[in-house]
C-alpha positions in Angstrom: 104.2 102.2 87.5 101.6 104.0 89.6 102.8 107.6 89.4 102.2 110.3 87.0 103.6 113.8 87.4 100.5 115.7 86.1 98.0 116.6 88.8 95.4 119.2 87.7 94.1 119.7 91.2 97.5 121.2 92.2 96.8 124.2 89.9 93.2 124.6 91.0 91.7 122.7 88.1 89.0 120.1 88.9 87.3 117.8 86.4 83.5 118.2 86.0 81.5 115.9 88.3 80.0 114.2 85.3 83.5 113.3 84.0 84.6 112.1 87.5 81.6 109.8 87.6 82.3 108.5 84.1 85.9 107.8 85.0 85.0 106.1 88.3 82.4 103.9 86.7 84.7 103.0 83.8 87.7 102.3 86.0 85.9 100.2 88.6 83.8 98.5 85.9 86.8 97.4 83.9 88.6 96.4 87.1 85.7 94.3 88.1 85.5 92.6 84.7 89.2 91.9 84.9 88.9 90.4 88.4 86.0 88.2 87.2 88.1 86.9 84.3 91.0 86.3 86.7 88.7 84.4 89.1 87.2 82.3 86.3 90.7 81.3 85.0 92.0 80.6 88.5 89.0 78.3 89.2 89.7 76.3 86.0 93.3 75.9 87.1 92.4 74.7 90.6 90.1 72.0 89.2 92.7 70.3 87.1 95.9 68.8 88.6 97.5 68.6 85.2 96.7 72.3 84.6 98.3 73.1 87.9 101.4 71.2 86.9 101.6 73.0 83.6 101.3 76.4 85.1 103.8 75.6 87.8 106.3 74.6 85.1 105.7 77.9 83.3 105.5 80.3 86.2 108.6 82.3 85.4 107.8 83.0 81.7 104.2 83.9 82.9 105.6 86.3 85.5 107.9 88.0 83.0 105.1 88.2 80.4 102.8 89.8 83.0 105.3 92.5 83.8 105.9 93.2 80.1 102.1 93.4 79.5 101.5 95.8 82.4 104.4 98.1 81.2 103.2 98.0 77.6 99.6 98.9 78.5 100.8 102.0 80.4 103.6 103.1 78.1 101.6 102.7 74.9 98.2 103.9 76.2 98.3 107.1 74.0 99.7 105.3 71.0 97.2 102.4 70.6 93.4 102.4 70.4 91.4 101.9 73.6 90.1 98.7 72.2 93.6 97.3 71.9 94.5 98.5 75.3 91.4 96.9 76.8 92.3 93.7 75.0 95.8 93.7 76.5 94.3 94.3 79.9 92.1 91.3 79.6 95.0 89.2 78.4 96.9 90.3 81.4 94.0 89.5 83.7 93.7 86.0 82.2 97.3 85.2 82.7 97.1 86.5 86.3 94.3 83.9 86.7 96.8 81.2 85.9 99.2 82.5 88.5 96.6 83.0 91.2 95.0 79.7 90.5 98.4 78.0 91.2 98.8 80.0 94.4 95.3 79.3 95.6 95.6 75.6 94.9 98.2 75.5 97.7 95.9 77.1 100.3 92.8 76.0 102.1 89.4 77.3 101.1 89.0 79.0 104.5 92.2 81.0 104.1 91.4 82.0 100.6 87.9 83.2 101.6 89.2 85.1 104.6 91.9 86.8 102.5 89.4 87.7 99.8 86.8 89.2 102.2 89.6 91.1 104.1 91.1 92.5 100.9 87.7 93.5 99.6 86.9 95.3 102.8 90.3 97.1 102.9 90.2 98.0 99.3 86.7 99.4 99.6 87.6 101.4 102.7 90.7 102.8 101.0 88.7 103.6 97.8 86.1 105.5 99.8 88.9 107.4 101.6 90.5 108.3 98.3 87.2 109.7 97.0 86.2 111.7 100.1 89.5 112.9 101.6 90.5 116.6 101.0 94.1 115.8 101.7 96.4 115.6 98.7 97.8 112.0 98.7 100.4 112.7 95.9 103.4 112.8 98.3 102.3 109.7 100.3 101.4 107.8 97.1 104.7 108.7 95.5 106.6 107.3 98.5 104.5 104.2 98.5 105.2 103.6 94.8 108.9 103.9 95.3 108.7 101.6 98.4 107.1 98.9 96.2 110.5 98.6 94.5 112.2 98.0 97.8 109.5 95.5 98.7 110.2 93.5 95.5 113.9 93.4 96.4 113.1 92.2 99.9 110.9 89.4 98.4 113.7 88.3 96.2 116.1 88.2 99.1 113.6 86.2 101.2 113.3 83.7 98.4 117.0 83.0 99.0 116.9 83.2 102.8 113.5 81.4 103.3 113.0 83.5 106.5 109.5 83.2 108.0 109.7 86.3 110.1 111.0 88.3 107.1 108.2 86.9 105.0 105.6 88.0 107.6 107.1 91.5 107.7 107.1 91.7 103.9 103.5 90.7 103.8 102.5 93.3 106.4 104.4 96.1 104.6 102.8 94.9 101.3 99.3 95.2 102.7 100.0 98.7 104.0 101.6 99.9 100.8 98.8 98.7 98.5 96.1 100.0 100.8 97.8 103.4 100.5 98.2 103.0 96.7 94.5 102.2 96.4 93.5 105.5 98.0 96.1 107.3 96.0 95.0 105.8 92.7 91.3 106.5 93.4 92.2 110.1 94.2 94.1 110.3 90.9 90.8 109.4 89.1 88.7 112.0 90.9 91.4 114.7 90.5 91.5 114.2 86.8 95.2 113.1 86.8 94.6 110.0 84.6 92.5 112.0 82.2 95.1 114.7 82.0 97.8 112.2 81.1 95.8 110.3 78.5 93.6 113.1 77.2 90.8 110.5 76.8 88.2 109.3 79.3 88.3 105.8 77.7 92.1 105.5 78.0 92.1 107.0 81.5 89.6 104.4 82.6 91.7 101.5 81.3 94.9 102.7 82.9 93.1 103.4 86.2 91.5 100.0 86.0 94.9 98.3 85.6 96.2 100.2 88.7 93.2 99.4 90.8 93.3 95.8 89.6 97.0 95.5 90.7 96.2 97.1 94.1 93.4 94.6 94.8 95.3 91.5 93.6 98.4 92.4 95.6 96.3 93.1 98.7 94.7 89.7 98.3 98.0 87.9 97.8 99.8 89.5 100.7 96.8 88.9 103.0 96.6 85.3 101.8 100.2 84.9 102.9 99.4 86.3 106.3 96.4 84.1 106.8 98.5 81.0 106.0 96.4 77.8 105.6 98.9 76.0 103.4 97.8 72.6 102.1 101.4 71.3 102.1 
């Protein structure tokens, strides 16, 4: 989901600084708006026990729907208008708020705050690295993208085994993978890779925002698991 084969920088083509700035502002702006919507919905969930119960009963359909939405946004980005793509992104962010609200309701406020601050710091550091590094991260990012599939398989296995040591290892690997993917995705913005695939600054910003959003949310969720602080 995070890899595109086209990389203009590999053939010596770099986007104009003004375009890079536009893409970065657009991607981080939409990502921030998506996270704000997610946080607002999550807050509403945590303040209502009945809401928590309803979301818990529907978590599987929600999860499947979120996967479908994320795939549709990326697969259809060049076939639908930027307005529709952005609308789907915000629907995705809102449904993620339901899921995250359910998860957060099971944790203490201290662990949630610590996980959020840590994920913000790690995400910010990785983003700065992605912008400033001269190293091509395509190879490393491609490996990390494929490793996410293995991570998902390990998570399913651990649901069956209920192994705490394996759960910790999965969380540590998850934090490492999504830190790498953050730097990789930011570099894809600055190298013009998103713009080359979508042929539109608006569409490129939306897809990049979706990837950055997923990087941040997954960092937060894996760190939250590491910090513990369960209410139950």
